[in-house]
C-alpha positions, 0 to 999 in steps of 0.5 A, spaced: 555 539 531 560 534 534 557 535 541 550 534 538 553 527 535 556 525 541 550 527 546 546 523 541 551 517 541 551 517 548 544 517 549 543 512 544 538 516 540 537 515 533 538 521 528 532 523 524 532 527 518 526 531 518 520 527 515 523 520 514 518 518 519 512 522 516 514 519 509 513 512 512 507 513 515 504 516 508 507 510 505 503 506 509 497 510 509 497 509 501 497 502 502 491 501 506 487 506 502 489 502 495 487 496 499 480 499 501 479 502 494 481 495 491 476 491 496 470 496 494 471 494 487 472 487 488 466 487 492 462 491 487 464 486 482 462 480 486 468 476 486 472 473 492 479 474 493 480 467 490 477 468 484 480 475 483 487 472 484 485 467 479 483 472 474 489 476 475 494 471 476 496 473 483 497 468 489 490 469 493 494 470 499 497 476 496 490 479 494 488 479 502 495 482 504 494 488 499 487 489 501 489 489 508 495 494 506 500 490 508 503 490 501 507 495 497 504 494 491 508 495 484 504 498 478 504 492 474 500 488 479 496 494 480 494 494 473 493 487 473 488 487 479 485 493 475 484 489 469 481 483 472 476 488 476 474 491 469 476 498 472 481 503 470 486 503 474 485 511 475 478 510 478 481 505 483 487 511 485 481 516 485 477 512 490 483 512 494 482 519 496 475 518 498 
């Protein structure tokens, strides 16, 4: 084990613990999927990002970054967005899997 650690340090290669990189990719995929699902429901309701932001009390740039999958949305904000869209949160989450 020491030889492996020394070799890793010598090569300056980071040690990885199985699945850490995959977990990060899965998290980002979930963010993108939620954003696309949210965007679909927002477009269906005829709201702009700005009007949705006003309805749920969230800044308009935050809404845009959520739709692009750049934000890790809290469950509280997910619920606020779903309420403003008049859609159960469970429907948005189900649409993520489509």
